[in-house]
All heavy atoms as a GROMACS GRO file, in nm:
protein
  603
    1MET      N    1   0.082  -0.121   0.005
    1MET     CA    2  -0.003  -0.005  -0.003
    1MET      C    3   0.087   0.126  -0.008
    1MET      O    4   0.054   0.224  -0.064
    1MET     CB    5  -0.088   0.000   0.121
    1MET     CG    6  -0.186   0.112   0.126
    1MET     SD    7  -0.290   0.112  -0.022
    1MET     CE    8  -0.460   0.125   0.062
    2HIS      N    9   0.194   0.120   0.067
    2HIS     CA   10   0.288   0.234   0.078
    2HIS      C   11   0.349   0.277  -0.054
    2HIS      O   12   0.350   0.389  -0.104
    2HIS     CB   13   0.404   0.215   0.174
    2HIS     CG   14   0.508   0.327   0.178
    2HIS    ND1   15   0.480   0.444   0.249
    2HIS    CD2   16   0.624   0.333   0.123
    2HIS    CE1   17   0.592   0.519   0.224
    2HIS    NE2   18   0.666   0.463   0.158
    3ALA      N   19   0.380   0.169  -0.124
    3ALA     CA   20   0.430   0.194  -0.271
    3ALA      C   21   0.330   0.264  -0.357
    3ALA      O   22   0.360   0.354  -0.441
    3ALA     CB   23   0.485   0.065  -0.333
    4LEU      N   24   0.198   0.229  -0.340
    4LEU     CA   25   0.091   0.288  -0.424
    4LEU      C   26   0.069   0.433  -0.394
    4LEU      O   27   0.052   0.511  -0.483
    4LEU     CB   28  -0.033   0.204  -0.404
    4LEU     CG   29  -0.158   0.255  -0.485
    4LEU    CD1   30  -0.127   0.250  -0.634
    4LEU    CD2   31  -0.273   0.170  -0.456
    5ARG      N   32   0.074   0.467  -0.261
    5ARG     CA   33   0.068   0.608  -0.214
    5ARG      C   34   0.179   0.687  -0.265
    5ARG      O   35   0.166   0.793  -0.311
    5ARG     CB   36   0.060   0.609  -0.054
    5ARG     CG   37  -0.074   0.562   0.001
    5ARG     CD   38  -0.048   0.558   0.159
    5ARG     NE   39  -0.002   0.679   0.219
    5ARG     CZ   40  -0.079   0.765   0.284
    5ARG    NH1   41  -0.215   0.735   0.285
    5ARG    NH2   42  -0.041   0.871   0.338
    6HIS      N   43   0.294   0.628  -0.261
    6HIS     CA   44   0.409   0.702  -0.312
    6HIS      C   45   0.405   0.734  -0.461
    6HIS      O   46   0.437   0.834  -0.516
    6HIS     CB   47   0.540   0.614  -0.281
    6HIS     CG   48   0.660   0.690  -0.253
    6HIS    ND1   49   0.676   0.769  -0.140
    6HIS    CD2   50   0.777   0.694  -0.310
    6HIS    CE1   51   0.800   0.825  -0.139
    6HIS    NE2   52   0.859   0.779  -0.242
    7PHE      N   53   0.355   0.622  -0.538
    7PHE     CA   54   0.351   0.640  -0.675
    7PHE      C   55   0.239   0.739  -0.707
    7PHE      O   56   0.252   0.830  -0.796
    7PHE     CB   57   0.303   0.505  -0.746
    7PHE     CG   58   0.265   0.515  -0.890
    7PHE    CD1   59   0.369   0.522  -0.983
    7PHE    CD2   60   0.136   0.508  -0.924
    7PHE    CE1   61   0.331   0.535  -1.129
    7PHE    CE2   62   0.110   0.512  -1.064
    7PHE     CZ   63   0.200   0.531  -1.164
    8TYR      N   64   0.123   0.745  -0.646
    8TYR     CA   65   0.012   0.834  -0.664
    8TYR      C   66   0.062   0.974  -0.638
    8TYR      O   67   0.037   1.066  -0.724
    8TYR     CB   68  -0.094   0.793  -0.564
    8TYR     CG   69  -0.226   0.879  -0.568
    8TYR    CD1   70  -0.311   0.874  -0.672
    8TYR    CD2   71  -0.233   0.971  -0.474
    8TYR    CE1   72  -0.423   0.953  -0.679
    8TYR    CE2   73  -0.348   1.054  -0.469
    8TYR     CZ   74  -0.445   1.053  -0.580
    8TYR     OH   75  -0.545   1.124  -0.572
    9ALA      N   76   0.124   1.001  -0.521
    9ALA     CA   77   0.169   1.124  -0.485
    9ALA      C   78   0.272   1.187  -0.592
    9ALA      O   79   0.271   1.301  -0.635
    9ALA     CB   80   0.226   1.144  -0.354
   10SER      N   81   0.371   1.101  -0.620
   10SER     CA   82   0.475   1.155  -0.708
   10SER      C   83   0.426   1.172  -0.860
   10SER      O   84   0.465   1.251  -0.926
   10SER     CB   85   0.587   1.048  -0.715
   10SER     OG   86   0.553   0.919  -0.756
   11THR      N   87   0.327   1.086  -0.907
   11THR     CA   88   0.262   1.112  -1.039
   11THR      C   89   0.199   1.238  -1.038
   11THR      O   90   0.201   1.317  -1.134
   11THR     CB   91   0.169   0.999  -1.057
   11THR    OG1   92   0.245   0.881  -1.066
   11THR    CG2   93   0.109   1.008  -1.197
   12LEU      N   94   0.122   1.279  -0.927
   12LEU     CA   95   0.051   1.416  -0.924
   12LEU      C   96   0.149   1.516  -0.915
   12LEU      O   97   0.111   1.629  -0.969
   12LEU     CB   98  -0.059   1.404  -0.804
   12LEU     CG   99  -0.168   1.311  -0.818
   12LEU    CD1  100  -0.258   1.317  -0.692
   12LEU    CD2  101  -0.255   1.346  -0.943
   13LEU      N  102   0.248   1.511  -0.838
   13LEU     CA  103   0.342   1.609  -0.832
   13LEU      C  104   0.414   1.642  -0.969
   13LEU      O  105   0.421   1.748  -1.014
   13LEU     CB  106   0.456   1.589  -0.739
   13LEU     CG  107   0.438   1.630  -0.589
   13LEU    CD1  108   0.546   1.569  -0.512
   13LEU    CD2  109   0.425   1.770  -0.578
   14ASP      N  110   0.445   1.533  -1.042
   14ASP     CA  111   0.505   1.548  -1.172
   14ASP      C  112   0.412   1.614  -1.280
   14ASP      O  113   0.447   1.680  -1.368
   14ASP     CB  114   0.555   1.413  -1.224
   14ASP     CG  115   0.649   1.421  -1.352
   14ASP    OD1  116   0.729   1.510  -1.329
   14ASP    OD2  117   0.620   1.360  -1.447
   15ALA      N  118   0.278   1.610  -1.246
   15ALA     CA  119   0.170   1.660  -1.336
   15ALA      C  120   0.139   1.788  -1.283
   15ALA      O  121   0.051   1.851  -1.345
   15ALA     CB  122   0.046   1.568  -1.335
   16ALA      N  123   0.208   1.857  -1.194
   16ALA     CA  124   0.200   1.986  -1.144
   16ALA      C  125   0.079   2.022  -1.057
   16ALA      O  126   0.017   2.123  -1.049
   16ALA     CB  127   0.208   2.087  -1.254
   17GLU      N  128   0.028   1.911  -0.984
   17GLU     CA  129  -0.080   1.931  -0.888
   17GLU      C  130  -0.013   2.010  -0.787
   17GLU      O  131   0.096   2.018  -0.745
   17GLU     CB  132  -0.123   1.792  -0.838
   17GLU     CG  133  -0.219   1.806  -0.722
   17GLU     CD  134  -0.359   1.855  -0.766
   17GLU    OE1  135  -0.374   1.986  -0.746
   17GLU    OE2  136  -0.437   1.786  -0.806
   18SER      N  137  -0.113   2.101  -0.727
   18SER     CA  138  -0.064   2.197  -0.619
   18SER      C  139  -0.035   2.105  -0.493
   18SER      O  140  -0.099   2.006  -0.466
   18SER     CB  141  -0.171   2.295  -0.581
   18SER     OG  142  -0.282   2.233  -0.500
   19ILE      N  143   0.074   2.147  -0.420
   19ILE     CA  144   0.124   2.066  -0.307
   19ILE      C  145   0.003   2.065  -0.200
   19ILE      O  146  -0.003   1.970  -0.118
   19ILE     CB  147   0.251   2.125  -0.257
   19ILE    CG1  148   0.321   2.024  -0.156
   19ILE    CG2  149   0.246   2.264  -0.194
   19ILE    CD1  150   0.340   1.890  -0.215
   20LYS      N  151  -0.065   2.183  -0.194
   20LYS     CA  152  -0.175   2.193  -0.087
   20LYS      C  153  -0.275   2.085  -0.109
   20LYS      O  154  -0.328   2.017  -0.028
   20LYS     CB  155  -0.231   2.328  -0.079
   20LYS     CG  156  -0.333   2.341   0.039
   20LYS     CD  157  -0.382   2.487   0.047
   20LYS     CE  158  -0.470   2.498   0.163
   20LYS     NZ  159  -0.515   2.635   0.184
   21ALA      N  160  -0.321   2.084  -0.237
   21ALA     CA  161  -0.423   1.973  -0.281
   21ALA      C  162  -0.370   1.836  -0.254
   21ALA      O  163  -0.432   1.744  -0.197
   21ALA     CB  164  -0.478   1.993  -0.415
   22LEU      N  165  -0.247   1.825  -0.297
   22LEU     CA  166  -0.181   1.682  -0.284
   22LEU      C  167  -0.170   1.640  -0.149
   22LEU      O  168  -0.186   1.527  -0.108
   22LEU     CB  169  -0.048   1.680  -0.357
   22LEU     CG  170   0.035   1.554  -0.349
   22LEU    CD1  171  -0.044   1.434  -0.422
   22LEU    CD2  172   0.160   1.568  -0.401
   23ALA      N  173  -0.132   1.727  -0.053
   23ALA     CA  174  -0.120   1.694   0.078
   23ALA      C  175  -0.261   1.638   0.144
   23ALA      O  176  -0.255   1.554   0.233
   23ALA     CB  177  -0.081   1.818   0.164
   24ASN      N  178  -0.369   1.706   0.090
   24ASN     CA  179  -0.491   1.658   0.148
   24ASN      C  180  -0.535   1.517   0.103
   24ASN      O  181  -0.604   1.443   0.181
   24ASN     CB  182  -0.605   1.757   0.093
   24ASN     CG  183  -0.601   1.877   0.171
   24ASN    OD1  184  -0.564   1.891   0.294
   24ASN    ND2  185  -0.632   1.986   0.104
   25TYR      N  186  -0.492   1.473  -0.023
   25TYR     CA  187  -0.533   1.351  -0.070
   25TYR      C  188  -0.505   1.229   0.031
   25TYR      O  189  -0.574   1.142   0.053
   25TYR     CB  190  -0.483   1.320  -0.209
   25TYR     CG  191  -0.540   1.431  -0.304
   25TYR    CD1  192  -0.461   1.459  -0.414
   25TYR    CD2  193  -0.656   1.489  -0.295
   25TYR    CE1  194  -0.505   1.557  -0.514
   25TYR    CE2  195  -0.704   1.590  -0.390
   25TYR     CZ  196  -0.620   1.612  -0.500
   25TYR     OH  197  -0.667   1.713  -0.582
   26PRO      N  198  -0.369   1.216   0.068
   26PRO     CA  199  -0.335   1.111   0.151
   26PRO      C  200  -0.342   1.136   0.299
   26PRO      O  201  -0.322   1.067   0.388
   26PRO     CB  202  -0.181   1.089   0.119
   26PRO     CG  203  -0.131   1.223   0.085
   26PRO     CD  204  -0.250   1.286   0.014
   27GLY      N  205  -0.403   1.265   0.325
   27GLY     CA  206  -0.432   1.293   0.472
   27GLY      C  207  -0.324   1.363   0.546
   27GLY      O  208  -0.322   1.358   0.665
   28HIS      N  209  -0.221   1.425   0.479
   28HIS     CA  210  -0.115   1.487   0.536
   28HIS      C  211  -0.177   1.622   0.601
   28HIS      O  212  -0.223   1.699   0.519
   28HIS     CB  213   0.005   1.515   0.447
   28HIS     CG  214   0.057   1.387   0.390
   28HIS    ND1  215   0.150   1.386   0.285
   28HIS    CD2  216   0.066   1.264   0.430
   28HIS    CE1  217   0.182   1.263   0.260
   28HIS    NE2  218   0.138   1.192   0.345
   29ALA      N  219  -0.145   1.644   0.726
   29ALA     CA  220  -0.185   1.771   0.793
   29ALA      C  221  -0.093   1.891   0.748
   29ALA      O  222  -0.136   2.004   0.741
   29ALA     CB  223  -0.184   1.757   0.934
   30ASP      N  224   0.036   1.852   0.719
   30ASP     CA  225   0.129   1.958   0.677
   30ASP      C  226   0.182   1.933   0.530
   30ASP      O  227   0.244   1.844   0.501
   30ASP     CB  228   0.249   1.938   0.781
   30ASP     CG  229   0.362   2.046   0.739
   30ASP    OD1  230   0.347   2.140   0.670
   30ASP    OD2  231   0.481   2.015   0.793
   31PRO      N  232   0.145   2.035   0.439
   31PRO     CA  233   0.207   2.032   0.302
   31PRO      C  234   0.344   2.023   0.304
   31PRO      O  235   0.399   1.961   0.212
   31PRO     CB  236   0.136   2.154   0.231
   31PRO     CG  237   0.030   2.194   0.323
   31PRO     CD  238   0.057   2.160   0.462
   32GLY      N  239   0.418   2.082   0.397
   32GLY     CA  240   0.563   2.068   0.401
   32GLY      C  241   0.617   1.920   0.412
   32GLY      O  242   0.715   1.888   0.348
   33PHE      N  243   0.538   1.840   0.489
   33PHE     CA  244   0.562   1.700   0.496
   33PHE      C  245   0.559   1.632   0.366
   33PHE      O  246   0.653   1.553   0.328
   33PHE     CB  247   0.486   1.624   0.595
   33PHE     CG  248   0.491   1.484   0.600
   33PHE    CD1  249   0.604   1.423   0.678
   33PHE    CD2  250   0.417   1.392   0.535
   33PHE    CE1  251   0.626   1.291   0.677
   33PHE    CE2  252   0.433   1.260   0.537
   33PHE     CZ  253   0.538   1.208   0.607
   34THR      N  254   0.457   1.668   0.292
   34THR     CA  255   0.432   1.612   0.162
   34THR      C  256   0.554   1.658   0.068
   34THR      O  257   0.603   1.566  -0.005
   34THR     CB  258   0.300   1.661   0.093
   34THR    OG1  259   0.199   1.630   0.198
   34THR    CG2  260   0.267   1.587  -0.036
   35LEU      N  261   0.592   1.782   0.074
   35LEU     CA  262   0.710   1.817  -0.011
   35LEU      C  263   0.834   1.743   0.018
   35LEU      O  264   0.908   1.697  -0.070
   35LEU     CB  265   0.731   1.966   0.007
   35LEU     CG  266   0.643   2.066  -0.079
   35LEU    CD1  267   0.669   2.212  -0.035
   35LEU    CD2  268   0.672   2.050  -0.223
   36ARG      N  269   0.858   1.738   0.144
   36ARG     CA  270   0.977   1.665   0.192
   36ARG      C  271   0.982   1.521   0.158
   36ARG      O  272   1.087   1.465   0.128
   36ARG     CB  273   1.001   1.684   0.340
   36ARG     CG  274   1.042   1.824   0.386
   36ARG     CD  275   1.074   1.830   0.536
   36ARG     NE  276   0.966   1.788   0.620
   36ARG     CZ  277   0.861   1.876   0.669
   36ARG    NH1  278   0.862   1.998   0.618
   36ARG    NH2  279   0.782   1.819   0.751
   37THR      N  280   0.861   1.460   0.156
   37THR     CA  281   0.846   1.314   0.128
   37THR      C  282   0.860   1.279  -0.019
   37THR      O  283   0.925   1.179  -0.057
   37THR     CB  284   0.718   1.265   0.190
   37THR    OG1  285   0.718   1.297   0.334
   37THR    CG2  286   0.712   1.112   0.166
   38TYR      N  287   0.797   1.362  -0.110
   38TYR     CA  288   0.774   1.318  -0.240
   38TYR      C  289   0.862   1.403  -0.343
   38TYR      O  290   0.872   1.352  -0.461
   38TYR     CB  291   0.642   1.330  -0.281
   38TYR     CG  292   0.549   1.228  -0.201
   38TYR    CD1  293   0.468   1.273  -0.104
   38TYR    CD2  294   0.574   1.090  -0.209
   38TYR    CE1  295   0.383   1.188  -0.023
   38TYR    CE2  296   0.496   1.005  -0.137
   38TYR     CZ  297   0.404   1.055  -0.050
   38TYR     OH  298   0.336   0.957   0.042
   39THR      N  299   0.918   1.521  -0.325
   39THR     CA  300   0.961   1.598  -0.433
   39THR      C  301   1.086   1.540  -0.485
   39THR      O  302   1.120   1.563  -0.594
   39THR     CB  303   1.009   1.746  -0.386
   39THR    OG1  304   1.087   1.740  -0.273
   39THR    CG2  305   0.873   1.823  -0.348
   40HIS      N  306   1.165   1.451  -0.417
   40HIS     CA  307   1.284   1.394  -0.485
   40HIS      C  308   1.238   1.297  -0.598
   40HIS      O  309   1.330   1.261  -0.681
   40HIS     CB  310   1.344   1.306  -0.373
   40HIS     CG  311   1.286   1.181  -0.325
   40HIS    ND1  312   1.184   1.189  -0.250
   40HIS    CD2  313   1.306   1.060  -0.372
   40HIS    CE1  314   1.138   1.066  -0.228
   40HIS    NE2  315   1.212   0.984  -0.292
   41LEU      N  316   1.113   1.271  -0.613
   41LEU     CA  317   1.061   1.180  -0.722
   41LEU      C  318   1.037   1.253  -0.856
   41LEU      O  319   0.982   1.188  -0.939
   41LEU     CB  320   0.947   1.108  -0.670
   41LEU     CG  321   0.983   1.000  -0.562
   41LEU    CD1  322   0.850   0.946  -0.502
   41LEU    CD2  323   1.070   0.905  -0.587
   42THR      N  324   1.058   1.395  -0.862
   42THR     CA  325   1.035   1.463  -0.983
   42THR      C  326   1.152   1.526  -1.040
   42THR      O  327   1.182   1.642  -1.050
   42THR     CB  328   0.920   1.582  -0.946
   42THR    OG1  329   0.993   1.656  -0.842
   42THR    CG2  330   0.801   1.521  -0.888
   43PRO      N  331   1.228   1.430  -1.111
   43PRO     CA  332   1.342   1.479  -1.179
   43PRO      C  333   1.330   1.569  -1.286
   43PRO      O  334   1.411   1.648  -1.323
   43PRO     CB  335   1.418   1.342  -1.222
   43PRO     CG  336   1.308   1.260  -1.231
   43PRO     CD  337   1.200   1.298  -1.123
   44SER      N  338   1.207   1.567  -1.344
   44SER     CA  339   1.180   1.662  -1.465
   44SER      C  340   1.152   1.800  -1.427
   44SER      O  341   1.119   1.878  -1.504
   44SER     CB  342   1.071   1.602  -1.550
   44SER     OG  343   0.952   1.588  -1.480
   45SER      N  344   1.140   1.829  -1.296
   45SER     CA  345   1.097   1.959  -1.253
   45SER      C  346   1.192   2.067  -1.298
   45SER      O  347   1.149   2.176  -1.330
   45SER     CB  348   1.079   1.966  -1.098
   45SER     OG  349   1.192   1.946  -1.036
   46GLU      N  350   1.323   2.036  -1.293
   46GLU     CA  351   1.411   2.148  -1.346
   46GLU      C  352   1.382   2.188  -1.490
   46GLU      O  353   1.378   2.298  -1.527
   46GLU     CB  354   1.554   2.095  -1.325
   46GLU     CG  355   1.614   2.102  -1.189
   46GLU     CD  356   1.753   2.054  -1.178
   46GLU    OE1  357   1.823   2.093  -1.277
   46GLU    OE2  358   1.792   2.011  -1.078
   47GLU      N  359   1.367   2.087  -1.577
   47GLU     CA  360   1.329   2.120  -1.715
   47GLU      C  361   1.199   2.184  -1.721
   47GLU      O  362   1.188   2.275  -1.803
   47GLU     CB  363   1.329   1.992  -1.802
   47GLU     CG  364   1.294   2.004  -1.942
   47GLU     CD  365   1.406   2.081  -2.020
   47GLU    OE1  366   1.505   2.102  -1.970
   47GLU    OE2  367   1.372   2.119  -2.137
   48ARG      N  368   1.101   2.143  -1.649
   48ARG     CA  369   0.965   2.208  -1.652
   48ARG      C  370   0.971   2.348  -1.606
   48ARG      O  371   0.912   2.437  -1.659
   48ARG     CB  372   0.870   2.132  -1.560
   48ARG     CG  373   0.728   2.164  -1.577
   48ARG     CD  374   0.623   2.070  -1.519
   48ARG     NE  375   0.655   2.050  -1.365
   48ARG     CZ  376   0.694   1.937  -1.315
   48ARG    NH1  377   0.698   1.829  -1.388
   48ARG    NH2  378   0.722   1.937  -1.191
   49THR      N  379   1.056   2.377  -1.498
   49THR     CA  380   1.080   2.505  -1.444
   49THR      C  381   1.143   2.605  -1.549
   49THR      O  382   1.094   2.718  -1.574
   49THR     CB  383   1.166   2.503  -1.324
   49THR    OG1  384   1.091   2.434  -1.223
   49THR    CG2  385   1.187   2.650  -1.267
   50ARG      N  386   1.236   2.552  -1.619
   50ARG     CA  387   1.312   2.631  -1.720
   50ARG      C  388   1.218   2.667  -1.834
   50ARG      O  389   1.212   2.782  -1.884
   50ARG     CB  390   1.439   2.550  -1.790
   50ARG     CG  391   1.509   2.641  -1.876
   50ARG     CD  392   1.608   2.560  -1.946
   50ARG     NE  393   1.555   2.447  -2.023
   50ARG     CZ  394   1.502   2.463  -2.148
   50ARG    NH1  395   1.480   2.571  -2.190
   50ARG    NH2  396   1.445   2.357  -2.197
   51LYS      N  397   1.143   2.568  -1.877
   51LYS     CA  398   1.044   2.587  -1.993
   51LYS      C  399   0.944   2.701  -1.943
   51LYS      O  400   0.894   2.790  -2.022
   51LYS     CB  401   0.981   2.469  -2.033
   51LYS     CG  402   1.071   2.373  -2.111
   51LYS     CD  403   0.998   2.246  -2.150
   51LYS     CE  404   1.091   2.163  -2.244
   51LYS     NZ  405   1.024   2.042  -2.285
   52ALA      N  406   0.886   2.694  -1.820
   52ALA     CA  407   0.780   2.782  -1.776
   52ALA      C  408   0.851   2.933  -1.768
   52ALA      O  409   0.776   3.019  -1.820
   52ALA     CB  410   0.734   2.742  -1.647
   53ILE      N  411   0.963   2.948  -1.736
   53ILE     CA  412   1.025   3.079  -1.728
   53ILE      C  413   1.049   3.136  -1.869
   53ILE      O  414   1.033   3.253  -1.905
   53ILE     CB  415   1.153   3.077  -1.641
   53ILE    CG1  416   1.117   3.057  -1.494
   53ILE    CG2  417   1.228   3.219  -1.655
   53ILE    CD1  418   1.023   3.155  -1.436
   54ASP      N  419   1.106   3.041  -1.943
   54ASP     CA  420   1.121   3.077  -2.097
   54ASP      C  421   0.998   3.124  -2.158
   54ASP      O  422   0.994   3.222  -2.233
   54ASP     CB  423   1.198   2.963  -2.167
   54ASP     CG  424   1.340   2.937  -2.143
   54ASP    OD1  425   1.393   3.023  -2.082
   54ASP    OD2  426   1.377   2.836  -2.190
   55GLN      N  427   0.888   3.042  -2.132
   55GLN     CA  428   0.767   3.082  -2.197
   55GLN      C  429   0.704   3.207  -2.136
   55GLN      O  430   0.660   3.293  -2.218
   55GLN     CB  431   0.668   2.972  -2.170
   55GLN     CG  432   0.528   2.996  -2.248
   55GLN     CD  433   0.429   2.889  -2.204
   55GLN    OE1  434   0.453   2.799  -2.130
   55GLN    NE2  435   0.328   2.881  -2.288
   56ALA      N  436   0.728   3.233  -2.011
   56ALA     CA  437   0.675   3.356  -1.943
   56ALA      C  438   0.744   3.483  -2.002
   56ALA      O  439   0.683   3.581  -2.020
   56ALA     CB  440   0.689   3.360  -1.802
   57PHE      N  441   0.878   3.482  -2.036
   57PHE     CA  442   0.943   3.590  -2.091
   57PHE      C  443   0.956   3.588  -2.238
   57PHE      O  444   1.012   3.667  -2.312
   57PHE     CB  445   1.077   3.583  -2.038
   57PHE     CG  446   1.092   3.632  -1.886
   57PHE    CD1  447   1.107   3.543  -1.788
   57PHE    CD2  448   1.069   3.770  -1.860
   57PHE    CE1  449   1.108   3.587  -1.662
   57PHE    CE2  450   1.072   3.810  -1.722
   57PHE     CZ  451   1.094   3.720  -1.628
   58GLY      N  452   0.883   3.492  -2.302
   58GLY     CA  453   0.880   3.481  -2.436
   58GLY      C  454   1.016   3.448  -2.512
   58GLY      O  455   1.044   3.475  -2.626
   59ASN      N  456   1.102   3.375  -2.431
   59ASN     CA  457   1.241   3.342  -2.489
   59ASN      C  458   1.227   3.231  -2.580
   59ASN      O  459   1.138   3.142  -2.570
   59ASN     CB  460   1.322   3.295  -2.378
   59ASN     CG  461   1.360   3.418  -2.274
   59ASN    OD1  462   1.344   3.519  -2.317
   59ASN    ND2  463   1.402   3.388  -2.159
   60ARG      N  464   1.311   3.241  -2.691
   60ARG     CA  465   1.319   3.131  -2.793
   60ARG      C  466   1.435   3.050  -2.752
   60ARG      O  467   1.524   3.103  -2.687
   60ARG     CB  468   1.342   3.193  -2.927
   60ARG     CG  469   1.212   3.274  -2.974
   60ARG     CD  470   1.246   3.336  -3.102
   60ARG     NE  471   1.302   3.229  -3.188
   60ARG     CZ  472   1.298   3.242  -3.320
   60ARG    NH1  473   1.258   3.343  -3.381
   60ARG    NH2  474   1.350   3.139  -3.394
   61PRO      N  475   1.441   2.919  -2.797
   61PRO     CA  476   1.553   2.846  -2.778
   61PRO      C  477   1.674   2.904  -2.843
   61PRO      O  478   1.670   2.982  -2.948
   61PRO     CB  479   1.520   2.712  -2.836
   61PRO     CG  480   1.375   2.709  -2.859
   61PRO     CD  481   1.327   2.859  -2.869
   62ALA      N  482   1.788   2.892  -2.794
   62ALA     CA  483   1.915   2.932  -2.859
   62ALA      C  484   1.927   2.877  -2.996
   62ALA      O  485   1.892   2.766  -3.003
   62ALA     CB  486   2.033   2.894  -2.783
   63PRO      N  487   1.964   2.960  -3.103
   63PRO     CA  488   1.972   2.906  -3.236
   63PRO      C  489   2.084   2.802  -3.244
   63PRO      O  490   2.184   2.817  -3.172
   63PRO     CB  491   2.014   3.030  -3.324
   63PRO     CG  492   2.060   3.132  -3.220
   63PRO     CD  493   2.004   3.102  -3.078
   64ARG      N  494   2.058   2.704  -3.316
   64ARG     CA  495   2.160   2.595  -3.351
   64ARG      C  496   2.231   2.648  -3.481
   64ARG      O  497   2.166   2.708  -3.566
   64ARG     CB  498   2.102   2.459  -3.360
   64ARG     CG  499   2.035   2.423  -3.230
   64ARG     CD  500   1.980   2.280  -3.247
   64ARG     NE  501   1.920   2.274  -3.370
   64ARG     CZ  502   1.795   2.217  -3.406
   64ARG    NH1  503   1.733   2.168  -3.302
   64ARG    NH2  504   1.744   2.203  -3.525
   65PRO      N  505   2.348   2.596  -3.505
   65PRO     CA  506   2.424   2.634  -3.632
   65PRO      C  507   2.355   2.592  -3.750
   65PRO      O  508   2.361   2.654  -3.851
   65PRO     CB  509   2.562   2.567  -3.611
   65PRO     CG  510   2.568   2.535  -3.470
   65PRO     CD  511   2.428   2.525  -3.420
   66ASP      N  512   2.270   2.480  -3.758
   66ASP     CA  513   2.208   2.426  -3.863
   66ASP      C  514   2.060   2.480  -3.881
   66ASP      O  515   1.989   2.428  -3.968
   66ASP     CB  516   2.208   2.282  -3.862
   66ASP     CG  517   2.128   2.218  -3.751
   66ASP    OD1  518   2.104   2.304  -3.651
   66ASP    OD2  519   2.099   2.100  -3.755
   67ASP      N  520   2.003   2.576  -3.797
   67ASP     CA  521   1.868   2.606  -3.810
   67ASP      C  522   1.837   2.720  -3.903
   67ASP      O  523   1.721   2.756  -3.924
   67ASP     CB  524   1.822   2.617  -3.672
   67ASP     CG  525   1.866   2.754  -3.604
   67ASP    OD1  526   1.934   2.827  -3.655
   67ASP    OD2  527   1.819   2.776  -3.491
   68GLY      N  528   1.941   2.787  -3.965
   68GLY     CA  529   1.913   2.896  -4.055
   68GLY      C  530   1.873   3.028  -3.989
   68GLY      O  531   1.823   3.118  -4.056
   69LEU      N  532   1.888   3.033  -3.849
   69LEU     CA  533   1.851   3.159  -3.792
   69LEU      C  534   1.978   3.220  -3.730
   69LEU      O  535   2.062   3.159  -3.691
   69LEU     CB  536   1.752   3.119  -3.669
   69LEU     CG  537   1.624   3.066  -3.694
   69LEU    CD1  538   1.541   3.041  -3.575
   69LEU    CD2  539   1.546   3.162  -3.791
   70ASP      N  540   1.981   3.364  -3.729
   70ASP     CA  541   2.081   3.419  -3.676
   70ASP      C  542   2.046   3.447  -3.525
   70ASP      O  543   1.923   3.429  -3.482
   70ASP     CB  544   2.120   3.551  -3.739
   70ASP     CG  545   2.014   3.666  -3.740
   70ASP    OD1  546   1.923   3.653  -3.648
   70ASP    OD2  547   2.009   3.739  -3.823
   71PRO      N  548   2.129   3.498  -3.442
   71PRO     CA  549   2.111   3.499  -3.296
   71PRO      C  550   1.988   3.605  -3.262
   71PRO      O  551   1.927   3.598  -3.163
   71PRO     CB  552   2.233   3.563  -3.236
   71PRO     CG  553   2.342   3.506  -3.337
   71PRO     CD  554   2.279   3.519  -3.457
   72SER      N  555   1.953   3.695  -3.363
   72SER     CA  556   1.837   3.786  -3.339
   72SER      C  557   1.711   3.710  -3.361
   72SER      O  558   1.607   3.776  -3.335
   72SER     CB  559   1.854   3.910  -3.431
   72SER     OG  560   1.833   3.872  -3.560
   73GLY      N  561   1.702   3.588  -3.416
   73GLY     CA  562   1.586   3.520  -3.437
   73GLY      C  563   1.522   3.545  -3.563
   73GLY      O  564   1.417   3.500  -3.596
   74THR      N  565   1.587   3.604  -3.650
   74THR     CA  566   1.533   3.629  -3.794
   74THR      C  567   1.591   3.531  -3.889
   74THR      O  568   1.709   3.472  -3.863
   74THR     CB  569   1.564   3.776  -3.842
   74THR    OG1  570   1.709   3.788  -3.848
   74THR    CG2  571   1.498   3.875  -3.754
   75GLU      N  572   1.531   3.513  -3.994
   75GLU     CA  573   1.577   3.408  -4.105
   75GLU      C  574   1.715   3.472  -4.163
   75GLU      O  575   1.719   3.574  -4.190
   75GLU     CB  576   1.485   3.371  -4.196
   75GLU     CG  577   1.358   3.299  -4.137
   75GLU     CD  578   1.279   3.238  -4.256
   75GLU    OE1  579   1.324   3.217  -4.360
   75GLU    OE2  580   1.156   3.231  -4.220
   76ASP      N  581   1.806   3.377  -4.180
   76ASP     CA  582   1.922   3.415  -4.246
   76ASP      C  583   1.895   3.436  -4.391
   76ASP      O  584   1.826   3.357  -4.462
   76ASP     CB  585   2.030   3.302  -4.231
   76ASP     CG  586   2.172   3.339  -4.274
   76ASP    OD1  587   2.180   3.440  -4.327
   76ASP    OD2  588   2.251   3.247  -4.268
   77ALA      N  589   1.945   3.546  -4.448
   77ALA     CA  590   1.919   3.584  -4.589
   77ALA      C  591   1.983   3.491  -4.679
   77ALA      O  592   1.934   3.465  -4.788
   77ALA     CB  593   1.972   3.728  -4.608
   78ALA      N  594   2.090   3.418  -4.648
   78ALA     CA  595   2.155   3.319  -4.722
   78ALA      C  596   2.083   3.200  -4.729
   78ALA      O  597   2.115   3.113  -4.818
   78ALA     CB  598   2.298   3.300  -4.672
   79ALA      N  599   1.994   3.161  -4.641
   79ALA     CA  600   1.926   3.043  -4.635
   79ALA      C  601   1.816   3.028  -4.747
   79ALA      O  602   1.764   3.107  -4.800
   79ALA     CB  603   1.854   3.014  -4.498
   0.00000   0.00000   0.00000
C-alpha cells in the first residue's frame, strides 16, 4: 500500500498538482511534510521550471548552427 501512495503522490506532483491539494489526498496535515517526502521523485521539475520561465518571458531556444536563424531570431538571408 505504501508503494501505491508513493506512486500516486509522485505522479500528481510531476503533473504539477498543487502541493496543498496533494497533501490533502493522503491525509497529510502539513503540506511541508508532503514536499519533503515526495519531491525527490520529480527529476523533470528542473526542465519544466526552465520551460515555464522561458515561456513567461517569451524566450526562444538558442539558435543552432544548422537552423538557418541568426542570434536575433530572424531568418538568415543566405538560407
